[in-house]
C-alpha positions as CSV (number, residue, x, y, z in Angstrom):
1,M,2.6,9.6,-35.6
2,E,1.5,8.7,-32.1
3,T,1.3,11.5,-29.5
4,V,1.5,11.8,-25.8
5,K,-0.4,14.4,-23.8
6,V,1.7,16.4,-21.4
7,S,1.2,19.4,-19.2
8,I,3.8,22.1,-19.0
9,S,4.1,25.5,-17.3
10,L,5.3,28.5,-19.3
11,P,6.0,32.1,-18.3
12,D,3.1,34.4,-19.3
13,D,5.2,36.5,-21.7
14,L,6.4,33.4,-23.6
15,W,2.8,32.1,-23.9
16,C,1.8,35.4,-25.4
17,Q,4.7,35.3,-27.9
18,I,3.8,31.7,-28.9
19,K,0.1,32.6,-29.4
20,E,1.2,35.6,-31.6
21,I,3.0,33.2,-33.9
22,G,0.0,30.9,-34.4
23,D,-2.9,28.9,-32.9
24,N,-1.3,25.5,-33.2
25,V,0.6,25.7,-29.9
26,S,1.3,21.9,-29.7
27,G,2.8,22.0,-33.2
28,L,5.0,25.0,-32.4
29,I,6.3,23.5,-29.2
30,A,6.8,20.1,-30.8
31,Q,8.9,21.7,-33.6
32,A,10.8,23.8,-31.1
33,M,11.6,20.6,-29.1
34,R,12.7,18.7,-32.3
35,D,15.1,21.6,-33.1
36,Y,16.4,21.7,-29.5
37,V,17.0,17.9,-29.4
38,A,18.8,18.0,-32.7
39,R,21.0,20.8,-31.5
40,V,21.8,19.0,-28.2
41,R,22.7,15.8,-30.0
42,L,25.0,17.7,-32.4
43,D,26.7,19.5,-29.5
44,R,27.2,16.2,-27.7
45,A,28.6,14.5,-30.9
46,L,31.0,17.4,-31.4
47,E,32.2,17.3,-27.8
48,E,32.7,13.6,-27.9
49,T,34.7,13.7,-31.2
50,A,36.7,16.8,-30.5
51,G,40.3,16.2,-31.5
52,A,39.5,13.0,-33.3
53,W,40.6,14.4,-36.7
54,T,44.2,15.3,-37.3
55,D,45.9,16.9,-40.3
């Protein structure tokens, strides 16, 4: 998989919590963002289709 290098700023306490979980910070953040994007897409789909089904 191709990657893109980015620079982000995080609160110190969050950085410490991430480092406690593991050393692969890029992998942890990538997985967290995948989860977040999936959740946002699901929320949007549910909002767009609300009321589409009837009994």
